[in-house]
TINU-889799 format. One record per residue (C-alpha): x, y, z. Coordinates in Angstrom, 1 decimal, always signed. Last residue first. Layout:
BEGIN
<rec><x>X</x><y>Y</y><z>Z</z></rec>
...
//
This chain:
BEGIN
<rec><x>-38.8</x><y>-173.3</y><z>+201.9</z></rec>
<rec><x>-35.3</x><y>-172.0</y><z>+202.3</z></rec>
<rec><x>-34.2</x><y>-169.7</y><z>+199.5</z></rec>
<rec><x>-31.2</x><y>-170.9</y><z>+197.4</z></rec>
<rec><x>-28.0</x><y>-168.9</y><z>+197.8</z></rec>
<rec><x>-27.6</x><y>-165.9</y><z>+195.5</z></rec>
<rec><x>-26.3</x><y>-165.3</y><z>+192.1</z></rec>
<rec><x>-26.1</x><y>-162.3</y><z>+189.7</z></rec>
<rec><x>-24.3</x><y>-160.2</y><z>+192.3</z></rec>
<rec><x>-20.7</x><y>-161.5</y><z>+191.8</z></rec>
<rec><x>-19.1</x><y>-164.8</y><z>+192.4</z></rec>
<rec><x>-16.0</x><y>-165.5</y><z>+190.3</z></rec>
<rec><x>-15.7</x><y>-169.3</y><z>+190.1</z></rec>
<rec><x>-12.1</x><y>-170.1</y><z>+189.1</z></rec>
<rec><x>-10.9</x><y>-172.7</y><z>+186.6</z></rec>
<rec><x>-7.9</x><y>-175.0</y><z>+186.9</z></rec>
<rec><x>-6.4</x><y>-176.7</y><z>+183.9</z></rec>
<rec><x>-7.0</x><y>-180.2</y><z>+182.6</z></rec>
<rec><x>-5.1</x><y>-181.3</y><z>+179.4</z></rec>
<rec><x>-6.5</x><y>-184.2</y><z>+177.4</z></rec>
<rec><x>-4.8</x><y>-185.7</y><z>+174.4</z></rec>
<rec><x>-1.7</x><y>-186.1</y><z>+176.5</z></rec>
<rec><x>+2.1</x><y>-185.5</y><z>+176.3</z></rec>
<rec><x>+1.8</x><y>-184.7</y><z>+172.6</z></rec>
<rec><x>+3.7</x><y>-187.2</y><z>+170.5</z></rec>
<rec><x>+6.9</x><y>-185.9</y><z>+169.0</z></rec>
<rec><x>+7.5</x><y>-185.1</y><z>+165.4</z></rec>
<rec><x>+8.9</x><y>-181.7</y><z>+166.1</z></rec>
<rec><x>+5.8</x><y>-180.1</y><z>+164.6</z></rec>
<rec><x>+3.7</x><y>-182.2</y><z>+167.0</z></rec>
<rec><x>+5.7</x><y>-181.1</y><z>+170.0</z></rec>
<rec><x>+5.6</x><y>-177.5</y><z>+168.9</z></rec>
<rec><x>+1.8</x><y>-177.7</y><z>+168.6</z></rec>
<rec><x>+1.4</x><y>-179.3</y><z>+172.0</z></rec>
<rec><x>+3.6</x><y>-176.7</y><z>+173.6</z></rec>
<rec><x>+1.7</x><y>-173.9</y><z>+171.9</z></rec>
<rec><x>-1.7</x><y>-175.3</y><z>+173.0</z></rec>
<rec><x>-0.4</x><y>-175.7</y><z>+176.6</z></rec>
<rec><x>+1.0</x><y>-172.1</y><z>+176.6</z></rec>
<rec><x>-2.2</x><y>-170.7</y><z>+175.2</z></rec>
<rec><x>-4.4</x><y>-172.5</y><z>+177.7</z></rec>
<rec><x>-2.0</x><y>-171.5</y><z>+180.5</z></rec>
<rec><x>-2.3</x><y>-167.8</y><z>+179.5</z></rec>
<rec><x>-6.1</x><y>-168.0</y><z>+179.3</z></rec>
<rec><x>-6.5</x><y>-169.5</y><z>+182.8</z></rec>
<rec><x>-10.3</x><y>-169.7</y><z>+182.7</z></rec>
<rec><x>-12.7</x><y>-167.6</y><z>+184.7</z></rec>
<rec><x>-16.2</x><y>-168.9</y><z>+185.4</z></rec>
<rec><x>-18.8</x><y>-166.2</y><z>+185.9</z></rec>
<rec><x>-21.1</x><y>-164.3</y><z>+188.2</z></rec>
<rec><x>-22.5</x><y>-161.3</y><z>+186.3</z></rec>
<rec><x>-22.6</x><y>-157.8</y><z>+187.8</z></rec>
<rec><x>-26.2</x><y>-156.8</y><z>+188.4</z></rec>
<rec><x>-26.4</x><y>-154.7</y><z>+186.3</z></rec>
<rec><x>-23.6</x><y>-155.5</y><z>+183.8</z></rec>
<rec><x>-20.2</x><y>-153.8</y><z>+184.1</z></rec>
<rec><x>-18.4</x><y>-156.7</y><z>+185.7</z></rec>
<rec><x>-19.5</x><y>-159.2</y><z>+183.0</z></rec>
<rec><x>-18.5</x><y>-156.6</y><z>+180.3</z></rec>
<rec><x>-14.9</x><y>-157.6</y><z>+180.6</z></rec>
<rec><x>-15.4</x><y>-161.3</y><z>+179.6</z></rec>
<rec><x>-15.2</x><y>-163.7</y><z>+182.5</z></rec>
<rec><x>-15.1</x><y>-166.8</y><z>+180.3</z></rec>
<rec><x>-18.5</x><y>-168.3</y><z>+181.2</z></rec>
<rec><x>-21.7</x><y>-166.7</y><z>+182.6</z></rec>
<rec><x>-23.8</x><y>-167.5</y><z>+185.6</z></rec>
<rec><x>-27.4</x><y>-166.5</y><z>+186.3</z></rec>
<rec><x>-29.3</x><y>-167.0</y><z>+189.5</z></rec>
<rec><x>-33.1</x><y>-167.0</y><z>+189.9</z></rec>
//
C-alpha cells in the first residue's frame, strides 16, 4: 500500500515512514492571487479565471512501485 499527502506540510518529513506528498508553489499562488486582486480593485479584468501553476511530486518512503504478480 502506498500513501500520498498534499501540500508538503512540515510534519510530512517527520512521519514514520516519511510521507510522499505533492508540493505547491506557495509564493506563486500568493503572487497570482495578489495580482488578480489588484487588477479587480483597479477596475481591470483579471487575465484569466483559471491559473495553472506547476506542482512537484516529492517521493519519500510512504510509496513504492507496484509489486509484479
